[in-house]
N, C-alpha and C positions, 0 to 999 in steps of 0.2 A: 171666306170659308164657305165651303159647299154645304148644302143642306144635309147631305148624307154624313158628312164628317161631324156636323153639329149633333145629329141624332146619335151617332156612335159615342160621342163624348158624353152626351146626357145619359145614354144607356150604361156606359162604364161607371159614371158617377153613381148611378142608381144601384148598380150591383155592389159597388163598394159600400154604399150607404146601407144596403140591406145586410151585407156581411158584418158591417160595423155595428149596426143596431137592427137586428132582424125583427120582423113583426112578432107580436106576442104568440100568435098561433104556431109559427115556425119554431120560435124559441121553446115553447112548451112541448112541442113534439120531440124536439132534440133532447130536451131534459128528460122526458118520459122514456125515450129510447135508452139513454145512458143509464137511468135508474133501473129500467127493466133488465138491461144486460147485467148490471151489477147485482141486482137481486137474484137473477137467474144463476149467476156464478156462485153467489153465497149460498143459495138454496141447494145448488148441486153439491157444494162442499159439505153442507150440513147433512144432506141426504146420504152422501157417501160415508160420512162419519157415523151417522146413525145406523146405516146398513152394516158397517164394520162392527159396531157394538152388538147389533143383533146377531151377526155371524159368530162373534166371540162368545156371546152368551149361549148360543145354540151348541157351539163346540164344547163349552164347559159342561153343559147339561148332558151331552152325549158321552163325554169322557167320564163324568160322574156315574152315569147309568151303566156304562161298561165296567167301571171299577166295582160298582155295587153287585152287578151280575157275576163278575169274576169272583168277588169275595163270597157271595152266596154259594156259588158252585164249589168253591174250595171248602167251605164249611160243611156242605152236604157230603162231600167225600170223607171229611173227618168224622161226620156223624155215622156214616156207614161203617167206617173203621171201628168205631166204639161199639156199635150195635153188634157187629160180627163177633165180638169177644164177650158178649153178655152170656154168662152161664153160671151154674151153681158151683162149679169146681174152682179150685185155686189155680190160677194161671197168671202169667205176666200180662199186665194191662198198661202198656207204656203210652200214656196220653200226654206226656210232658210237653208243654208248649203248644198244644193244639188250639186252634181257633174254633170254638164251639158256641160263639155268641148267638143267643136266641134259639138254640137248637132244642128239640124235644127229646129228652133222655129219660122220660118217666117209665117206671115199671121194669127197669133193667137190673140185672144182678152184676154188679161191678165191684165185688169185694177186693180190697187191696189195690184199687186203681191208683195210678200215679198221675195226678192232675196238676203237678207242680208247674208253675209259670203258664198255665193254660188260661185262655180267655173264655170264661164261663158267664160273662155278663148277660143277664136276663135268660139264661138257660133254665130248663125245668127238669128236676130230678124227683118229681112227685112219686112217692111210694117205691123208690129205687133202693136197692141194698148197696150201700156205700161203706160198709163196715171196713175199718182200717184204711180207708182212702186217704191220700195225702194231697191236701189242697194248698200247700205252702207256696207263697208268692203268686198265687193265681188271682185273677180278677173275678170276684164273685159279687159284683154290684148287682143287686136285684135278682139274684139267683133264687129259684123256688125249690125249697127242700121239704115241701109239705109231705108229711107222713113218711119221710125217708128214714132208713135205718143207717145211722152214722156211728154205731158203736166203735169206739177206738179211733175215730177219724181225727185228722189233725188239720186245724185251720190256724196256721202260724204265719204271721207277716203277709197275710192276704192283702191284695191291692184293692182298696176302695176308700172313698172319703168317709171315714167313720163318723164324722160330725155332721156332714151335710148331704152325703151321697145316699143312694138307695139302701135302705136298711134290709137286714136279712130276716126271713121268716122261717121258723122251724116248727110250725104248728104240727102237733102230734108226731114229731120226729123222735127217734130213739137216739139219744146222744150220750149214752152211758160211756164213761171214761174218755169222752171226746175232748180234744184240746181246742177251746174256743177263746183264744187269747187276742186281746186288743181289737175287739170287734164291736160293731153297733148292731144290737139285736132288738127287734120289736116284738115279735109274736112267738112265744114258746108255750102257748096254751096246750095242755094235754101232752106235753113232751116229757120225756124221761131224761133228766140230767144227772142221774145218779153218779156221784164221784167225777163229774165233768170238771175241767179246769177252765175257769173264767177270769184268769188273771188279766187285769187291765181292761176288761170289757166294759162297754157303755150299755147299761141296761135301763137307763132312765126312762125310756118310753116303752119298756117291755111289759107284756101282760103275762101273768103267771097263773091263769085259771087252771086248776087241776094239774099243776106241773110238779113233777117229782124232783125235788132239790136235795134229796138225801145225800149227805156227805160231799156236797159240791164244794170245790176248792176255789177260793178267791183271795184277793189281797186289798190293800188300801187303794190301789189303782182301779178297782172295780166299783162302778157307780150304779146304785140301785134306784128304783122309782121313789119319788117322794112319798113318805109315810109308809113305805114297804119295810117290813121287818124280816130281813133275810135270816136263814138258819145259821147256826154257828159254822164257821168254816171247817171243812173236812180235813182229814189227815193228808198232807201233801204226798207222803209216801204211798198211801192207799190210792190216791188219784193217779199218781205217776205209774205205780206198779200195774194198776188195772189198764191204763192206756197202753203201756208197752206190751203187755200180754195180749190184749185184743188186737193191737195194731199189727203185730207180726203174725199172730194166729190167722188173721184174715188173708195174709200172704202165703201161708203154708210154709213159713221159713222159721228157723231158729232165732231166738233173741240174741243179738250181737253181744259180744263179751263186755263192751263198754257199759251196757245196761245192767250187768250182773255183778255179783260179788259183794262181800261185806263192805259197808261204808258207801256203797253206791246210792245215789239219790233214788234209783229205781231198783233197789235190792229186792229180788223176788224170793229170797230165802226166808 
């Protein structure tokens, strides 16, 4: 065998030996490369996923902000519609179903206004004239009626959590002949509730400092504060008759026939 052939054989065996059992340095370098590549791939995937989450969150914030802005713009248009019809004369005020959440409606003259099914959550009617207004089925959670005139107004089946939701404040409000049924009321200090209807209302947390409760009508479903001695319940016909008269007078319309006549619950004769 030639020397060159012998050297080639040795070299070949050496290469095979190295490949079969590489030195620790080579082995560690290869392992580090593989681990590095794998870590890079995983990191890239995690970074991509994290970026996707960030983009989704940003999109959700932008969408929510756009919806909030659109809702506020819509409510401001409704506010202008209501304010444009504020006057001392009897006129149609069709606000049925309007979204007026959080709007400032204080100091307005809105007699006979139709607020049925309206969203009045956190709206303010401070010192407004709302005589004969109809709030049936409206959302009045946290609405501010401080000093408002609500003679003959109707609050029937209004929408709010009467046990745990925002309670209503009628401080210094005029609620003569008003229908305040199945409501949670906290503050009626200095308010006038003459012949108001409080059937089924929760008054357990109410304050009655200098409150006029003359002839107020209530039933067994009405709950009063502990140790509070309510006046004798008033005459249901007097409460009902007064409410009907004031309610329709505020609208400048005649009382419908179903409220009139002998034997009617609201007989005005």
